[in-house]
C-alpha positions as CSV (number, residue, x, y, z in Angstrom):
1,M,145.5,-141.8,-78.7
2,S,147.1,-144.2,-81.2
3,D,149.4,-147.1,-80.6
4,P,152.9,-146.9,-81.8
5,D,152.3,-149.1,-84.8
6,E,149.2,-147.3,-86.0
7,S,149.4,-144.6,-88.6
8,T,148.9,-141.0,-87.6
9,P,146.7,-138.6,-89.5
10,T,149.6,-136.2,-90.0
11,D,153.4,-136.2,-90.4
12,W,155.3,-136.6,-87.2
13,D,157.2,-133.5,-88.0
14,D,154.0,-131.5,-87.8
15,L,153.4,-132.6,-84.2
16,A,155.0,-131.3,-81.0
17,E,156.8,-133.6,-78.6
18,V,155.5,-133.2,-75.0
19,G,157.2,-136.1,-73.3
20,K,159.5,-139.2,-73.6
21,Y,158.9,-142.3,-71.6
22,P,160.8,-145.6,-71.2
23,T,157.7,-147.8,-71.4
24,L,154.5,-147.8,-73.5
25,R,152.4,-148.0,-70.4
26,E,153.9,-144.7,-69.0
27,A,153.4,-143.0,-72.4
28,Q,149.8,-144.1,-72.6
29,E,149.2,-143.1,-68.9
30,H,150.4,-139.6,-69.7
31,G,148.3,-139.7,-72.9
32,L,145.2,-140.2,-70.8
33,V,146.0,-136.9,-69.0
34,V,146.1,-135.2,-72.4
35,L,142.9,-136.8,-73.5
36,A,141.2,-135.6,-70.3
37,M,142.1,-132.1,-71.5
38,R,140.1,-132.8,-74.6
39,E,143.2,-132.7,-76.8
40,P,144.3,-135.4,-79.3
41,C,147.6,-137.1,-78.8
42,W,149.8,-139.8,-80.4
43,V,152.5,-142.2,-79.2
44,S,155.5,-143.1,-81.4
45,D,158.1,-145.7,-80.9
46,D,161.5,-144.0,-80.6
47,H,163.7,-146.8,-82.0
48,S,166.9,-144.9,-81.4
49,S,166.5,-144.8,-77.6
50,E,164.2,-147.7,-77.2
51,G,161.6,-145.4,-75.6
52,Y,158.2,-143.9,-76.5
53,T,157.4,-140.3,-77.4
54,L,154.1,-138.5,-76.7
55,H,153.1,-136.1,-79.4
56,T,150.3,-133.4,-79.5
57,E,149.3,-130.6,-81.8
58,P,151.7,-127.7,-81.5
59,Q,149.2,-125.0,-80.4
60,A,148.2,-127.1,-77.4
61,A,151.7,-128.2,-76.4
62,P,152.6,-125.5,-73.8
63,A,149.4,-126.1,-71.8
64,I,149.8,-129.8,-72.1
65,R,153.5,-129.7,-70.9
66,R,152.4,-127.7,-67.8
67,E,149.6,-130.2,-67.1
68,L,151.9,-133.2,-67.5
69,S,154.5,-131.5,-65.2
70,E,151.9,-131.0,-62.5
71,Y,150.7,-134.6,-62.9
72,D,154.3,-135.9,-62.5
73,L,154.8,-133.7,-59.5
74,E,151.6,-135.1,-57.9
75,Q,152.7,-138.7,-58.6
76,S,156.1,-138.1,-57.1
77,L,154.7,-136.8,-53.7
78,P,155.1,-139.4,-50.9
79,P,151.9,-140.6,-49.2
80,P,151.0,-138.7,-46.1
81,S,152.3,-140.1,-42.8
82,P,149.9,-141.5,-40.2
83,A,150.6,-138.4,-38.1
84,A,149.6,-136.2,-41.0
85,N,146.4,-138.2,-41.5
86,Q,145.4,-137.4,-38.0
87,E,145.4,-133.7,-38.9
88,T,143.3,-134.1,-42.0
89,F,140.7,-131.5,-40.9
90,A,141.8,-127.9,-40.5
91,H,139.2,-127.1,-37.8
92,P,137.9,-128.5,-34.6
93,A,134.5,-130.3,-34.5
94,G,132.9,-127.5,-32.5
95,W,131.3,-129.8,-29.9
96,S,130.5,-126.8,-27.7
97,I,128.4,-125.2,-30.4
98,Y,126.7,-128.5,-31.1
99,A,126.0,-128.9,-27.4
100,A,124.5,-125.4,-27.2
101,W,122.4,-126.1,-30.3
102,A,121.2,-129.5,-28.8
103,L,120.4,-127.8,-25.5
104,I,118.3,-125.1,-27.2
105,L,116.4,-127.8,-29.2
106,I,115.6,-129.8,-26.0
107,S,114.7,-126.7,-24.0
108,V,112.4,-125.4,-26.8
109,Y,110.7,-128.8,-27.0
110,R,110.0,-128.8,-23.3
111,L,108.7,-125.3,-23.7
112,Q,106.3,-126.4,-26.4
113,Q,104.6,-128.7,-23.9
114,T,103.7,-125.8,-21.6
115,V,103.1,-123.0,-24.1
116,P,100.3,-124.1,-26.4
117,W,100.6,-121.1,-28.8
118,L,104.3,-121.5,-29.5
119,D,103.9,-123.9,-32.4
120,E,101.3,-121.7,-34.1
121,R,103.4,-118.5,-33.7
122,A,106.8,-119.9,-34.5
123,C,106.3,-122.6,-37.1
124,S,107.3,-122.1,-40.8
125,S,104.1,-120.9,-42.5
126,S,103.4,-119.8,-46.0
127,T,100.5,-117.7,-44.8
128,G,102.5,-116.2,-41.9
129,L,105.6,-115.4,-44.0
130,I,104.1,-114.3,-47.3
131,G,100.6,-113.2,-46.2
132,N,101.4,-111.6,-42.8
133,H,105.1,-110.8,-43.3
134,E,106.1,-112.6,-40.2
135,W,109.8,-112.8,-41.2
136,W,111.0,-114.8,-38.2
137,R,109.1,-118.0,-39.0
138,P,111.6,-119.8,-41.4
139,F,114.2,-119.5,-38.7
140,T,112.2,-120.2,-35.5
141,A,110.7,-123.3,-37.1
142,L,114.1,-124.9,-37.0
143,F,113.9,-125.2,-33.2
144,L,110.5,-126.8,-33.0
145,H,109.7,-130.5,-33.0
146,A,106.6,-132.6,-33.2
147,D,107.6,-135.5,-30.8
148,P,110.6,-137.0,-29.1
149,S,111.5,-139.3,-32.0
150,H,111.5,-136.2,-34.3
151,L,113.8,-134.4,-31.9
152,V,116.2,-137.3,-31.3
153,G,116.5,-138.0,-35.0
154,N,117.5,-134.4,-35.8
155,L,119.9,-134.3,-32.9
156,A,121.7,-137.5,-34.1
157,S,121.9,-136.4,-37.8
158,G,122.8,-132.9,-36.8
159,M,125.7,-134.3,-34.7
160,L,127.0,-136.2,-37.8
161,F,126.7,-133.6,-40.5
162,G,127.1,-130.6,-38.3
163,T,130.5,-131.7,-36.9
164,L,131.7,-132.6,-40.4
165,V,130.8,-129.2,-41.7
166,A,132.5,-127.6,-38.6
167,R,135.7,-129.6,-39.2
168,S,135.8,-128.6,-42.8
169,I,135.1,-124.8,-42.7
170,G,135.2,-124.0,-38.9
171,P,132.5,-124.3,-36.2
172,L,131.2,-120.7,-36.3
173,R,131.1,-120.3,-40.0
174,G,129.8,-123.9,-40.4
175,W,126.9,-123.6,-38.0
176,A,126.0,-120.1,-39.3
177,L,125.7,-121.5,-42.8
178,I,123.8,-124.6,-41.6
179,L,121.1,-122.4,-39.9
180,L,121.1,-120.0,-42.9
181,S,120.6,-122.9,-45.3
182,G,117.7,-124.2,-43.2
183,T,116.1,-120.8,-43.0
184,L,116.4,-120.3,-46.7
185,G,114.9,-123.8,-47.3
186,N,111.9,-122.9,-45.2
187,A,111.5,-119.5,-46.8
188,I,111.6,-120.9,-50.4
189,T,109.1,-123.7,-49.5
190,S,106.7,-121.1,-48.1
191,A,107.1,-118.9,-51.2
192,L,106.4,-121.8,-53.5
193,T,103.4,-123.2,-51.6
194,W,101.7,-119.8,-51.2
195,P,98.8,-119.0,-51.3
196,E,98.1,-122.5,-50.1
197,S,98.3,-122.7,-46.3
198,F,101.5,-124.8,-45.6
199,T,103.2,-125.2,-42.2
200,S,106.2,-127.2,-41.0
201,I,108.5,-127.5,-38.0
202,G,111.8,-129.2,-37.3
203,A,115.6,-128.9,-37.6
204,S,115.8,-131.3,-40.5
205,T,115.7,-128.5,-43.1
206,A,119.0,-127.3,-41.5
207,V,120.4,-130.8,-41.2
208,F,119.9,-131.3,-45.0
209,G,121.4,-127.9,-45.4
210,A,124.5,-129.3,-43.7
211,L,124.5,-132.3,-46.1
212,G,124.3,-129.8,-49.0
213,I,127.3,-127.9,-47.7
214,L,129.3,-131.1,-47.5
215,S,128.3,-132.0,-51.1
216,G,129.2,-128.5,-52.3
217,L,132.6,-128.6,-50.7
218,G,133.4,-132.0,-52.2
219,F,132.1,-130.9,-55.6
220,T,134.4,-127.8,-55.8
221,F,137.4,-129.9,-54.9
222,M,136.7,-132.5,-57.5
223,L,135.9,-129.8,-60.1
224,R,139.4,-128.3,-59.5
225,H,140.8,-131.7,-60.7
226,R,138.4,-132.2,-63.6
227,F,141.1,-132.5,-66.2
228,R,142.4,-135.7,-64.5
229,I,139.2,-137.5,-63.5
230,P,135.9,-138.4,-65.3
231,W,133.0,-136.0,-64.9
232,L,131.0,-138.7,-63.1
233,R,133.6,-138.6,-60.3
234,V,133.5,-134.8,-60.3
235,A,129.8,-134.9,-59.6
236,A,130.0,-137.8,-57.2
237,P,129.8,-135.7,-54.0
238,V,126.6,-134.1,-55.2
239,L,125.2,-137.4,-56.4
240,A,126.0,-139.0,-53.0
241,G,124.2,-136.1,-51.3
242,I,121.1,-136.5,-53.5
243,V,121.0,-140.3,-52.7
244,I,121.2,-139.6,-48.9
245,L,118.6,-136.9,-49.3
246,G,116.3,-139.4,-51.1
247,W,116.9,-142.1,-48.4
248,F,116.3,-139.9,-45.4
249,G,114.5,-136.9,-46.7
250,G,111.8,-138.3,-48.9
251,G,109.5,-139.4,-46.1
252,T,106.8,-142.1,-46.5
253,P,103.5,-142.0,-48.4
254,G,100.8,-140.3,-46.3
255,G,103.4,-139.0,-43.8
256,N,103.9,-135.5,-42.6
257,T,107.5,-135.1,-43.9
258,D,108.4,-131.7,-45.3
259,V,110.0,-133.0,-48.4
260,L,110.1,-129.6,-50.1
261,G,111.9,-128.1,-47.0
262,H,114.5,-130.9,-47.1
263,V,115.1,-130.4,-50.8
264,F,115.5,-126.7,-50.7
265,G,117.5,-126.9,-47.5
266,F,119.9,-129.2,-49.3
267,I,120.0,-126.9,-52.4
268,S,120.7,-123.9,-50.2
269,G,123.4,-125.7,-48.5
270,L,124.8,-127.0,-51.8
271,A,125.1,-123.4,-53.1
272,A,126.8,-122.3,-49.8
273,G,129.2,-125.2,-49.9
274,I,130.2,-124.4,-53.5
275,A,130.7,-120.7,-52.7
276,V,132.9,-121.5,-49.7
277,G,134.8,-124.2,-51.6
278,Q,135.7,-121.7,-54.3
279,L,136.9,-119.2,-51.7
280,S,138.6,-121.8,-49.4
281,P,140.0,-124.6,-51.6
282,R,141.5,-126.3,-48.5
283,S,138.1,-127.0,-47.1
284,G,137.0,-129.3,-49.9
285,A,140.4,-131.0,-50.0
286,A,140.3,-131.7,-46.3
287,L,136.8,-133.2,-46.6
288,I,137.7,-135.5,-49.5
289,A,140.9,-136.6,-47.8
290,A,139.0,-137.4,-44.6
291,N,136.4,-139.4,-46.5
292,H,139.1,-141.3,-48.4
293,Q,141.0,-142.0,-45.1
294,S,137.8,-143.3,-43.5
295,A,137.1,-145.5,-46.4
296,N,140.6,-147.0,-46.2
297,T,140.3,-147.7,-42.5
298,A,136.7,-149.1,-42.6
């Protein structure tokens, strides 16, 4: 984008006018929108009206005018009222579903103490799934835990990520996708570790599936606005999810953390979140708006 005093590589008559602005700053601001579309543009000083004109190549002018019109419309919208902010999410948190999930986890953990063979028969196992075709293992492993701290950690993180997913896409659909992501994460891990004997238990694969869903929803919303924001910001929800995954899902050297399960649970959730975000644009918008509101009030 050139300044008004700079020479342009072609005659002004060969360019199309896409906007007139009273100040150079406004002209350059709209020029950034054009550049985000990967189209060249130039600003000229209109001495007759003491304003500035934004020029582009003629073949791109119709699409650029539409984009600039949408940009001006967005800028003219008033900020949401406090009452509207309270309705950022389109769905309830689904506390009853979370409570049922938590009750099942606690009950199964108590059952583990009295039924010695439960862990062996219900854990995620590469040998059991691939070798013996025991299809239930990737799912049932999500309800088993090694000790109280393992259980409490997953209950707490599940409450955070699970309710955010529920608020974004609905409790029933949200928790169904969370459990599906966890199941797929366990199944993929078993397939990749076979024929080595690999076992794991815990709801954390599903918890990181919920994190992946949130990242996917945010990504699809940002992707829809890619012409107006840098690509780094488009990828920010996914990058943030990866950072959180690294912090809490990486485990410690020599520990028993199922890192592969966490990673593939996250990837499965990410794919689910992107799919839902494409089908339900409002879900990603609600999530981004809620995060922005939380950041402003923190």
